[in-house]
N, C-alpha and C positions, 0 to 999 in steps of 0.2 A: 142242304144237299153236300154232300161228300165229294171230293175229287181226288182219284187216283193222283198220284204225285208223280209222273212218270219220265217226262221230257223238259224238266227246267233248263232255263238258259241262265247261267251265270257269268256274268261278265264283271272283271275285276280289273281296273283301269282299261288299258287297251288289252287285257288277255282273256280269254275265253276260257273259264275253269270247268265248265260244263263236261268234258269229255272224260276227267279223271273223277270229279264229285260223284258223289252218291247220297249227301245228305245237306241241305242247307235250312238254316233258319234265321228268321227275322224278328228281334222284339223292338217295339217302338213304347215308350212308358213315359211317364212322368213323375217325379220325385213327390214323394209324400210329407210335406213338412208341418208339422207338428204346431198350431197356435192356441193350444190350451191354455186359457187364462185362471186366475183365481174365480171358483165359484161355478165352473163348469163340472157336470157331473160325469162326463164321457170326454175322450180325446177329440178335439176340433182338429180336421185336417186341413191343409190348402194346397193345391195343385202347384209345384214348383217347376224347375227347368225340365225341359223334355230330354230324352235319351235315346238312342238308336245304337243298336248293336245289330252284327249278323254274324253267323259262323258256320262253318261248314266242313264237310270231312270226306273223303275218298280213298281210293288206293292208289299208291305212288306208283309210277308207270317206269322207275330205273332210269339210270343213267344222268344224262344233264337233260331233263326235259325243259323247255321254257316255263313249267309251272314253276317247278321245283325252286328255279334261279329265281324267277320273280317273286315268289313269296318268302325267300329266304332275304333276297337283297333289298325288298321293300319295307321290312320291319321298321316303323317308326315314320314311314313314308305318308305323304297324304296321297288320295287317291279317290275314285269313285267308283262304288259297288251298284250294278245294274242287276236286279233279278226279275226275269219273266217265268211266273211258276209253270205257265201253258206254252213256253217255249217262243222262239218266233218263226212264223211262217213264212219261208221265201216266196215272194211275189204277192204277198197280202197288205193291204194296206191297213188293216187292223192287227196288233197283236196282243190283244186283250188286253188284262192287266198287269201292270208291272209296278216296280218300286226302284228308283234311284237315290242314293244320298251320298254327301262326300263324307270319306272315311279317313281314318288312320288305321294303319296296318298294326295289330297289337298282339298276334301270336301266330306262331307257325311250329306246328309239332309234327315228326314224324318218328316211328319206331315200332319194331315186334319182335316178336321172338324167332328163334331158329325154325325155320320150314313155314312159316305164316306168311300169308300175303303183307304188305308193308303199306299200314295205314297212314295218312295224315290228316292234321286238321287246321283249320285256319280262324281266326278272330278279327274282327276289325270293329271300331268304334266308331259312333258318327261324330262330324264335326260341323261346326258352323251351324246356321239356318236348317231346318229340315223342313222340307214342304210338305 
């Protein structure tokens, strides 16, 4: 079943990124470690440490918005990313599925050519035990 992604709720620390974002992605993987030994005819792989990452993008709103200041100031800092793909419905006791993990702010980029809307993007890397 496909879902049209139209109303995600993205919380980065205490900041709601949703209003300026138009893309978000979450990656959860495990390192593939090679344990191939003499006599093996194919590579033998074993699952290693788990890795979580997230990134997003949107359109910068101009001025000194709370989002711009927070993403810039928090580079290298620890935080929590919470993502609800189907938004949070006010007054509801169920928010559907969501993801939350501790992160370190890894990247914040913005820039555009003259006459273009100015996009931004950000990336965070998971830290600690991922549930």
